[in-house]
N, C-alpha and C positions, 0 to 999 in steps of 0.2 A: 233583753237584746236579741236573741234568738227568735223570740215571738215576734217582735216588730220586724226583725229582717224577713221572716216568713211571709208576713202579712204584705210587706211592701213588695216580694217576689212575686207572691200570687196576684198582686194589682196589676204590676207591670206586665205579667204574661197574659192576663185577661185583657188588657188594654191592647196588648200586641196582637192577640188573636183577633179582636174586634177590627183592628186596623188593616191586618192582613188578609182577612175574610173580605172586608170590604174592597181592598185592592184587587183581589182576585176576580171580583164580580165586575169590577170596573175596567182591570187592564187584560188586554189580550190581542191576538192579532189582528181582531177588527175592532176599530176605534167606534166606541159608542159613547155618547155623552152621557154623564153623571145623572142628569135629570131624567135621561130617558131610562137608564137602568133602574132608577128610584121608582119611577112610574110602573115599569113592567113588574117589579116585585111587589108593589102595592095593588095590582091587579087592574091598572088604568087600561084601557084600550089602546093599542099601537098600531100607527099605520105602517109600521115596518115590521113585518112578520118575521123577517130574517133575524132582526135585532132580538125579538121576544124568543124566538128559537135558542139563540146562541146563550142568552142570558139564563133561562130556565132549564133548557135541555143539555147545556154543555158546562157554562161556568159555574152555575149554582150547585150541581151534583159533584163537580170536579172539587170545590170549596170544600163540601161536607166530607167527601170522602178523604181528602188530604188532612182534615182537622181529625177525623176518626181514626184514620190508618196511622197518623203520626203518634196519637196517644197510645194506640194499641201495640205498636212496636216499641215504642219506649219503655212501656210496662213490661214487655217480654224480656228485653234487655236486662232491666232492673232485677227482676226476678232471678234469671241465671246468673247474674253477677253476685248476688247475694247466697244463692244456694250453693254455688261452687267457689266462693271465695276468690274469685277471679276477676280483674276489672277489665278483662278483655273477652268475658264470654258474651256470646251472642247467638241468636239464631242461625246466622250464617256461618259462624264457626264451628257450631255443633252439627253442621249439614243439614238442617232442617229446610233451609231455602233451597239447597241442592237437591234434596229429595223431592221437593215440589217442582223444581226446574226439570229433572228427570221425567217425572210423569208427565209433564206437559210436552216435553221432547217425544215421548214415545206417542202421544196423540197427534202431534204437528208434524213430525218428521218421519213417521212409519207409515205403511200403506193405511193404518186406521184413518189416517189424515184426510182420505179421499171422501169428506163428508161435506154436506151443505154448510155454508158459512155460520148460518144460525146456531145449528147443532154443534158444529166444531167450535164455536165460542162457549157454548155451554159445557162441552165435554172438557175443555181446557180450564175451566173453573173447578170442575169436579176433579179432574185429574190433579191439578195443584193442591186441592184439599187433602186428598187421598194421599198423595206423595209425601206432603209434610207429617201427616199424622203418622204414616208408616215408619218414618225416620224417628219422630217422637217415640214410638213404641219401642224401636230398636234402643235408643238412648235409654229409654226408661229400664229396659231389660238389662242392659249393660250396668246402670247404675246399682240395680240389685244384686249383680254378680260381683262387680268391682267397687269396693268401698272408697278407693282412692280417686277424689275429684278430679285430680289432673290425667289420671288413665281415661277417665270418662270423656274428658274433652279432647285428648289425643284419638280416642275410638271415634268422636263425632267428627273429627276433621279427616279421618281416614274415609268415613262414610262418604264425605263431601268430596274427596279426591276420585273416589270410585265412580261416584255420580257424574262428576265432571268428564272423566273418561269416557264413560259410556254416551255422554251426551255429544263429545267429540266425534265418536264413531257413528252415531245416527247422523250429524250433520255432515258427514264425508259422504254417505251415502244417500242423503235424502235429496229431494228435488229443490230447484232453486225456489221454487213458491214456498216450499215447507220450511226452507232456512230463513226465508224473509219474514215470514210470519213468526217464527220462534224467535228470531233475533229482536223484532219489535216488542215482542211480550217481555224478553229478557232486559229490555232497557228500562223498564218500570215506568207505570203512569198512574196517575190520580184519575185519569179520565176513563177508566174501563168500567165505571159503574154508573147505569143510565138510572134516571127517576123511577123507572119500573123497579129496578133491582135495589134501589136505595132502602126501602123499608127492612129488608132481609138483611142487607150488608149493615144497616145501622143497628138493628136489633141485636145481630151477633157480636158485633164489635163493642157495642156499649155494655151489653150483659157481661161479657167476658172479662173487659175492663174494670167494670164495677165490681165483680167477684173479687179481683185482685186486692181491693181496698179492705177486704175482710181479714187479709193475711198478714197484717202490719205488725201484730203483735208477735205471731211466731217468726216472722222475718227478723225482727230485732232480736229475738233469742238466738237465732242461728248465726247472726253478726258476731255473738261472743263465742261461738264455736259449739260443737256438737255435745261436748260433755255438759257445758253450762245450759245448753237447751234442753238435755235430758233431764237436768236438775230441777228445771222449771216445770217438766210435765210434758214437754213437746215431743212427740212421737217422731224423730228425725227423719226416719226412712219413709214412714206414710206421709209426712209433709213434703219431702223432697218429690215423692211420686205425684203429690197432689199438683205441687207448682210446676213440675215438668208438664204435666197435662194440659194445665192452664197456658203455659207458654207455648204449647203446641197448638193448641186451639187459637191464640190470639194471631200467631205467625201464619198457620194455615188459611185463616180466613181473608187476611190482608193479601198474602201471597197470590192465593186463588184469584183475587179480583184485580190486584193492582202489579202483579209479576213481583220478582225479587228487588227489593229496595234495599240498598247498601247502606252501611254506617248509621242510619237512624237509631236503631236498636242498640248499637255498641256506643255510640257518642252521647246521646240525650241524658242517659242517667247522670254521668260525669258532669255535664253542664247544669243539670239540676242540683247536685250536690254542692258545686261551687257557687251557685246562687244562694242557697239558704245556709251552707256551712255546716251540714249536720246530715249523719246517715239514719237518722231515726225515721222509719218508715211511715210513720202516723203523719209527718210532714213530707217526707220525701216523695211517696207515692202520689199525691195529687199534684205537687209540683212537677213531677216527672211527666205526669200525663198532659198537663197544660203546656209544659215545655215541649214536648213531642208534637202536639198540635201546632203551636206556634211556627216551630222551625219546619214542619212539614209544609204548612202554608207559605212560608218564605220560600222554600225551595220550588214549590208549584208556581210562585210568582216569577222566580228566575228563570224557569224553564222557556219563557217567551222572551225572545231577543228585542230589545227596543229598536224600533225603526223599521226593521224588516219584517217583523211579525212571525219569524220562523222559530218552531216549537222545538227545543233541545230535550233529549232524552233525560229522564228524571236522574237516573244514575250517572249523569255527567255532571250534576250539581251537588247532589249530597255529599260526594267525597271532599268537596270544597269546603264544606263546613264542618264534616265529621274528622276528616284526617288531622286537621291542625289540634283539635281537641284531643284525639288519641295520643299524638306526638307530646303534647303538653303534659298529659296522664303520665307517658311512659317516662319521660324525663324528670318528672317531678317525683316518681317512685325512687329514683336514683340518688336523690338529694335529701 
């Protein structure tokens, strides 16, 4: 029964991804006929160069980014929840996302922000990656000194609060233009990766997400507790270090290009568990990746308001999907 349920869940998610990906290409602020979109994707010459640019340079990279980023964030949340035995563990809870935000704030809100636009955009990507990895290193060091998982989570939250305080101060003293640039980045968007940047982004996200699949067996052992994992020959501290590093890389890459994205890493693993009814990571990891990609694509579609064509911030949409899931999980734990 469980195998049948898993197969059905995978089939449903694959169909959902194909459907949402197609809708992401067809639906947007500019109305383009489906036949024209298909022709552009097939390489047929188009008399409407604007349509060709919108489909190939805007909608297509945005859909690919949503698919890859959603899967990467979902996996990062699942890894943290398993390692720390906490259903509410996620990169933003641990302060990893806040570290990336602080680094970008230093670039966009400080005097260093007086850079050409192209160089400024590049520096923001580098800064976000560096900031996320610095916080990951701090969490890793804390996990080496403090064996209590709850204490590590609390330390991560404190790092996030300190970063938020520093960002508030930078916002207070920054120029109006700097505040606007940082605010837009902080809203999150899957439209930050161009087709020229896509090969690097795709390689990084696919590689790190694929590596996570290799940890299914030790993750299952960690589910049973550290003592049980040790008896099975799993070096718990070393495994925790590797998983923290992998989580940091996943979060850093996505945050660097897309900005901080709320709730996906936190909520998607729970949706995947509800779908397949098991915590066996051999089945849970691939379903979580597919589920993350499908939900990210759905959120990307919802960012465009029907009729008006106005584009909403991504972080205005993700809580509408993620928050009810977390409320359900919290209330379910009480019964």
